[in-house]
Structure formats: structure tokens, C-alpha cells
N, C-alpha and C positions, 0 to 999 in steps of 0.2 A: 601215554605218549612215547613215540620214539623218533629220532634223529635218523635220517639214513639218505644217501643220492639216488636218487630213482633211476638214475641212470647206467647204475651197478646193479646188474643183472643178480648176480648171485646174492648180493645184499638185499634186493627186495625180495628174492624166494625165500632168503632166511626168516625175512620179516613175516611174509604169508605164513609158513609153517609156523611160526611162534605164535602168532594169532590164531591159527586154527588149534593149536596145542593149550593157549592159553583158556579158550572160551569154548571150543569144543563145536564152534558152529560161526560162518561168517554168511552174513546172508546182506549185506550190501558194502560196495566198496565203489569210493571215489577216486579216479585217478586227475589231480586238478594241478597239479606244480609244473609252472612254468617260467620260462625268461624270455627276454626280449632283447634283439640287436637291430640295431638303426644301420644300413649300409646298402649301398646299390650292390649289383653283385658284379660287376669290373672290380670295386675297390674290397669286395668283401675277402676275409681271409679264411682260409680250409679249418684253420682253427675255431674260430667264433663259429662258423658255419655248424663243425661237428657238434662243437660243445652245445649249442640251441638244439640240433635234433637228439644228441642222445639225452637231453630231457624233456623237451616237448613232444617229440613222437616215440623214442627208446620208453621215457618213462611211462609212458602210457603202453604200449607194448609189454613192456617188464610188469607192470600192475595187473594188464589184464592177463596173463600169461600163469603168472604165480597164483592168481586169487580164484581164477577161473573154475577149476576142479571143486574147489571147496563152496564156491557160489551153488554149482550143480548139486552138489551133495547135499547143500542144505536143504532143499525141495524148495526155495521159495528165494532164489538170488536178484540182485538188483545189481547192474553195473551203468555206473554213469561215469562218461568220458568226457574231459572238457575241451572243445576246438575253440573257435572264435569266431566273429565276425568277418575275422581273416581268413575262415574256414569257409566263406561265401563266395567273397571277393578277394581279387589281386589288388595290393597297396604300393606304391612305389616305395622303395626303400626298406621294404618289408618281405624282401624274397625267401630268406629262411624261415621266417615266421609264418609266412603263406604255405609254405612248400611243408611244413610240420603240423599246421590246423587241417590243409586241405587233406593230410595224409591220415592224420585223427579221424577225420569225419568219414574217408573212405574205408578207414579200416574197421571202425565201430559200424557203419553201417552195413558192411558185409558179415560181420559177427553175428549183429542181431537176425538177419536172415537164417544163417547158420542154426543159431537157437531154436528158429522156429521150425526148420527143416527136421533137424533130429529130435525136437521136441524136449528138449531141457528147459527146467523150471528157472530159466534165467530169464529177467527183463533187461533191455539194453537200450540207452538214452545216451542221445549226443547233445551237449549244451554246446549253446554259441551266445556267449557275452560279450556286448558290447564294452562300453569303458567302463569299469569298476573300481571304485577305491581303494587300490592295492598300492604295494609296493615296486610293482613290476618295473615302472620307469625311474625308479631312483636306483634298482639293480642293473639297470640295461647296460649294454655294450654298444660303444658306435657311435654313442651320444658327442662325447668329446672330439671326436674323428670329424663330425658334421662340424664343429666349429662352436657346438651351442653348452651352454651351461646346464649341467644337468638339473640343477634345483628349478632355474627356470622352466626348462622342457616339465620337469614334474609338476611346477604348480598351473601349467597350462593344462597338464593331462588331468589333472584334480578338477578345473574349471570346467572341463568339457564333462567329465565322467559323472553321471548324474546318479548311476546306481550303485549302494553299500553292499559290502560285503554281506550282511545280514540279509537284506534284501534279496540279494542274488541267489543266497542259501535256498531261503523260503520256498522264491521261485523252481529252483533246480528240485526240491523236494516235492513240491504238488506236482512237478511235472512226471516224476518218477512214480507217485501215486498214481497217477493217471495212466501210468506206462507208456508216455508219450516217446515216438521215437526221436524227435528232436525237441529242444526246448530253445528258446530265444529268451534274452535278459536283456531288458532294455527298450526305450524306444529307439534308438541307434540300431539295434539289431533287426528289430522288426523294418526298418528303413533300409537296412544294406539289403536282406532277404527279400525286399520287393524290388528292388532294382535288379539284384538278381536274376529274379523270375521274370519280371515284365520286360528290362532290357535287354537281357541277355548278353552275350560277350561283347556286346557294342558299348557297354559301359565305360570299359576300357578308352574307346577312341573319346567318350565325353569326360573321362577324370581325368586324362592326361593334362590337357591344355588349363584346366582348373588347377591342378597340381603344382604346374609350369610356375603359374599366378603366385600362389601360395607361398612357391620357394622364393620370389623374387621380393614379395612382402616381408618373408624374413628377413633374408640378405638385407632390405634397405632399413628395417628394424634390428638391426645386429643381434639378431636371434640365432641365426646360423650364419656360417662363412660363404 
């Protein structure tokens, strides 16, 4: 194991080189590191935006670019990049997260085609998880700015998130083995995907009043200010 900042391009490249040097061959890479930020666009700071984009999108690009030559050279490479259900639909207060996860999706889908065009021996998969029980909410920025208690929001998230990390990992590996271009994790992910496909961009007009009502309920209960 190694610890590094995935937003640090030089550090990621050094790590990729050390892995190749140590093992002589790299066949699987999973770009999965991610952080969260809750903030409306008008209130979001540039610092927080750059922090999130550097990790959630920059980290994926850095990991892909650093390891891709080694995956190609392996003769049997597999690259898996984690997007999100928020890479399928836009969510209020999640504009930065949406931007990064939509970017991961576009980047990964384009790369998959490039590997096919060049006939490189690398399969590429984009993963869209729904709620997975991780510490992402506990480490999120912007929660306190909304007047919310991080522990309360994290508890609510854990009640909603039905997928364990172990189950998510098994689903990802199964999708990779089948060389799927897209892997959806959880019933919530399949639901978001269905809405995006069937309703199209009109989902925004449907979701906005529901979200407004949700905010009102949360304020009434003292969950947010």
C-alpha cells in the first residue's frame, strides 16, 4: 500500500512508475478516490471548487495518464474509473460534484473509444455508484455552511445508502470481467439511469419543486438552516 494525493500529478506518476518497477506488469487500475462538497453555485468558494475538481476529476485523469502506457504494455489491461449517479443527473447543491462526475464519464467514454480505435489491449469501464456506505459525507465540505450537523447528515446518508463497499467492489469486478462500458451500482443508480434515459432533461423541472419541498421540511425539522 501507499498513501498519496491523487491531485498531485507528479506524485501519481512516481507511484505508477514504482508499481511498474516493483511488479514488472500492471493489468488493473481503479481510479476511485473522491470527496464531496455541498454548496449552491452562488455561495461556493473557488477554493472548495478547485479542491473537489482536483481530486474527483484531476485524480482520475492523473491516474489514467500515469498508468495507461503500462496497461497497454501489459497486453491485457483493465481501467476502471468511478463516476457517480451524479454523473447521470444534476443535483441541486452538488454542482461541483456533478461537474467532476460528468467529466469523468465523458473522459472515460472517450478513452474507451480511443482504445478500440487504436486496438490497444485495454478495456475501459465507467462506474456509476448510488449510495455506498463510506465516509465521504463525514469528510464533506459545505455541510456546516448549510447550518447542518455533519453527524446528522452522515447518519441520514447511511440510512439511505443500502450498498456496502464489499458489494460495490464485487459488482465492479463482475462488470470489469464482462468488459462492460458502464456499471451501475445499487437500485438507486438504476433508478437515476432510468429517469435520465426516459424523461430526459425534463427531469430537472420535475425534481426542482420536490427538492424545494425537501429543503422546507429539513428547515422545519432543524436539519438545515
